[in-house]
C-alpha positions in Angstrom: 42.2 15.3 40.7 41.0 15.5 37.1 38.4 12.9 35.9 38.2 11.7 32.4 34.6 11.6 31.1 33.4 10.2 27.8 30.5 12.1 26.2 27.8 9.7 25.1 26.9 9.5 21.4 23.5 11.0 20.5 21.1 8.2 20.0 19.9 8.7 16.4 22.1 8.9 13.3 21.9 9.3 9.5 24.3 7.4 7.3 25.1 7.1 3.6 26.3 4.1 1.6 28.7 4.9 -1.2 30.0 3.0 -4.2 33.8 2.7 -3.7 34.4 2.9 -7.5 33.1 6.4 -8.0 32.1 7.5 -4.4 28.6 8.2 -5.5 25.9 7.7 -2.8 23.4 5.0 -3.5 21.5 4.8 -0.2 20.6 7.1 2.7 19.4 5.6 5.9 18.6 6.3 9.6 19.7 4.3 12.6 19.5 4.3 16.4 22.2 3.9 19.1 25.0 1.6 18.1 23.0 -0.6 15.7 25.3 -2.6 13.3 25.3 -1.0 9.8 26.0 -4.2 8.0 23.7 -5.1 5.2 23.1 -8.6 3.8 23.3 -8.9 0.0 20.0 -10.2 -1.5 18.1 -10.4 -4.7 14.9 -8.2 -4.2 15.8 -4.9 -2.6 17.5 -2.4 -4.9 20.0 -1.5 -2.1 20.9 -5.1 -1.6 21.3 -5.7 -5.3 23.8 -2.8 -5.4 25.7 -4.2 -2.4 25.9 -7.6 -4.0 27.1 -6.0 -7.3 29.9 -4.3 -5.4 30.9 -7.4 -3.5 31.0 -9.4 -6.8 33.9 -7.1 -7.7 35.8 -8.0 -4.5 35.0 -4.7 -3.0 32.9 -3.4 -0.1 30.5 -0.5 0.1 31.6 2.5 2.0 29.4 3.3 5.0 29.6 6.8 6.6 27.6 8.2 9.5 27.1 11.8 8.5 25.4 13.1 11.7 23.9 12.2 15.0 20.7 13.7 16.6 18.9 13.9 19.9 15.5 12.9 18.5 14.1 10.5 15.9 12.3 13.4 14.3 15.5 15.3 13.7 17.2 12.3 12.1 14.2 11.6 9.9 14.1 15.2 8.7 17.8 15.1 7.7 17.4 11.7 6.0 14.4 13.0 4.0 16.2 16.2 3.0 19.2 14.3 1.7 17.0 11.8 -0.2 14.7 14.3 -1.8 16.6 17.5 -2.2 20.4 16.9 -2.0 20.8 13.6 -3.8 17.5 12.9 -5.5 15.2 9.9 -4.9 15.6 8.7 -8.5 19.4 8.6 -8.0 19.3 6.4 -5.0 18.2 2.8 -4.2 15.9 3.9 -1.4 12.4 2.5 -1.9 10.7 5.1 0.3 11.0 8.8 -0.2 11.2 9.1 3.6 9.4 11.1 6.3 7.9 14.4 5.4 9.1 14.4 1.8 6.0 16.3 0.6 7.4 19.3 2.6 10.8 19.2 0.8 11.5 20.6 -2.7 12.5 17.9 -5.2 16.0 17.4 -6.5 14.7 17.7 -10.0 14.2 21.4 -9.6 17.8 21.8 -8.6 18.9 20.0 -11.7 16.6 22.0 -13.9 17.5 25.3 -12.1 13.8 26.1 -12.1 11.9 26.6 -8.8 8.2 27.0 -9.2 6.0 27.6 -6.2 4.8 24.5 -4.5 1.9 23.6 -2.2 3.0 23.0 1.4 6.3 24.8 0.8 5.7 28.2 -0.7 2.0 28.4 -0.1 -0.6 26.6 2.1 -2.2 23.5 0.7 -5.9 23.7 0.0 -7.5 20.5 0.9 -9.8 19.0 -1.7 -13.0 18.0 0.3 -16.0 17.1 -1.8 -19.6 18.1 -1.1 -21.5 16.3 1.7 -21.8 16.1 5.4 -18.7 15.2 7.4 -18.6 14.4 11.1 -16.2 16.4 13.2 -14.8 13.2 14.6 -13.8 11.8 11.2 -12.3 15.0 10.0 -10.4 15.3 13.2 -9.0 11.8 12.8 -8.0 12.6 9.2 -6.1 15.6 10.4 -4.6 14.0 13.5 -3.4 10.9 11.6 -2.0 13.1 8.8 -3.9 10.9 6.3 -3.9 13.4 3.4 -0.2 13.9 3.9 0.4 10.2 3.7 -1.8 9.9 0.5 0.3 12.7 -1.0 3.5 10.7 -0.3 2.2 7.6 -2.2 0.8 9.9 -5.0 4.3 11.1 -5.7 5.6 7.5 -5.8 2.9 6.5 -8.3 3.5 9.6 -10.5 7.2 8.8 -10.7 6.6 5.1 -11.6 3.6 5.6 -13.9 4.0 9.1 -15.6 1.3 8.3 -18.2 -1.4 7.9 -15.6 -3.7 10.6 -14.2 -3.4 10.7 -10.5 -5.7 13.0 -8.5 -4.9 15.2 -5.6 -5.5 13.6 -2.2 -9.2 14.2 -1.4 -12.1 13.1 0.8 -15.0 11.5 -1.0 -16.9 10.6 2.1 -16.0 10.6 5.8 -14.6 7.1 5.4 -12.9 7.7 2.1 -9.8 9.9 2.1 -8.1 8.8 -1.0 -6.4 9.4 -4.3 -7.9 8.3 -7.6 -6.0 6.9 -10.6 -7.2 7.0 -14.2 -5.7 6.4 -17.6 -5.7 2.6 -17.9 -9.4 2.1 -18.7 -12.3 4.0 -20.2 -14.8 3.0 -17.5 -12.7 2.2 -14.4 -10.4 4.0 -12.0 -8.5 2.8 -9.0 -9.0 4.3 -5.5 -6.2 4.1 -3.0 -7.7 5.0 0.4 -6.4 5.0 3.9 -8.2 3.8 7.0 -9.3 6.8 9.0 -9.1 5.5 12.6 -5.6 4.1 12.5 -3.9 6.1 9.7 -1.6 3.1 9.0 -2.9 1.1 6.0 -3.7 1.7 2.4 -6.4 -0.3 0.8 -7.3 -0.5 -2.9 -10.7 -0.4 -4.8 -11.9 -0.4 -8.3 -14.4 2.4 -8.9 -16.5 3.7 -11.9 -14.9 6.7 -13.5 -18.2 8.5 -13.0 -21.8 7.7 -12.2 -22.4 7.8 -16.0 -20.4 4.7 -16.3 -21.7 2.8 -13.3 -23.5 0.2 -15.3 -20.5 -0.4 -17.6 -18.4 -0.8 -14.4 -20.7 -3.4 -13.0 -20.7 -5.4 -16.2 -16.9 -5.3 -16.6 -16.3 -6.4 -12.9 -18.9 -9.2 -13.2 -17.2 -10.5 -16.3 -13.7 -10.5 -14.7 -14.8 -11.6 -11.2 -18.0 -13.6 -11.8 -18.2 -15.2 -8.4 -17.8 -12.1 -6.3 -20.2 -9.5 -5.1 -20.0 -5.9 -6.1 -20.7 -3.8 -2.9 -22.7 -0.6 -2.9 -21.3 2.6 -1.5 -19.1 5.8 -1.8 -19.7 8.8 -4.1 -19.8 6.6 -7.2 -22.4 4.2 -5.6 -20.4 1.0 -6.4 -16.9 -0.2 -5.7 -14.9 -3.5 -5.9 -12.2 -4.2 -3.4 -8.9 -5.6 -4.7 -8.2 -9.0 -3.0 -5.7 -11.8 -2.9 -7.0 -15.2 -2.0 -10.3 -13.6 -0.8 -8.4 -11.2 1.6 -8.4 -7.5 1.0 -4.9 -6.2 0.2 -3.5 -3.8 2.8 -0.1 -1.9 2.6 1.4 -0.3 5.7 2.4 3.3 5.2 6.0 2.6 6.2 6.2 0.1 3.3 4.3 2.5 0.9 6.6 1.5 -2.0 4.7 -1.8 -2.1 1.7 0.1 -3.5 3.5 -0.1 -6.9 3.4 -3.9 -7.0 -0.3 -3.9 -6.0 -1.1 -1.4 -8.8 0.8 -3.5 -11.4 -1.3 -6.5 -10.4 -4.5 -4.5 -10.7 -3.6 -3.1 -14.1 -3.2 -6.7 -15.4 -6.9 -7.2 -15.4 -7.5 -4.4 -17.8 -4.8 -4.8 -20.4 
């Protein structure tokens, strides 16, 4: 006797949201199992704004699962390739560039039909590690938690949003300070975005002197703007000042790295 058997769906999937008016994709996402793909229209998220705009015309966005995968890593890789190479991050409402985007050639090169060699794709990336003594444990944590990779991700987000700023390569100032440095908004001050070494989960934000030459000017400016707060000593530039909100240090989780833009916009306000 024959027996009918139903093959189970693979657990992870990648889906695309299309505008029904022109069938252009506006969002690429990843899901698991049979999770409902419905989205609630809102005011803040760009994807939700687009959905609300479509619904205001009496229409509904088109949702299409384009593939299923055995592992989360497979699904994330496809999602990131679609966002960064196929459709282009700037053409979508996705706020994150997705997993592993620094290992994927950007869509802009496809548009320009120009394909220069890139670090991490055509050639190995040379890590920028400053002079000094580093413990094997800290360097091992930096590698194990892929901290420089995560800093590279947020660097690309910042360059896209603030093209006039000077954003450094990801680097290690001290064993506790894997970071990127942002200049171009002040003569004496730069911003450091660093990541906690032990967890590899959170970005924190500091003001730093642009160089040791400007340390005294940095101290004076910070004292004038934040007169009741102490300026700690430490790091390669000898002084730093943590960015806080209601006396608490600001932290942004890597999975919400797009929020770094809002933090930076708030920090720049003090130096207009």
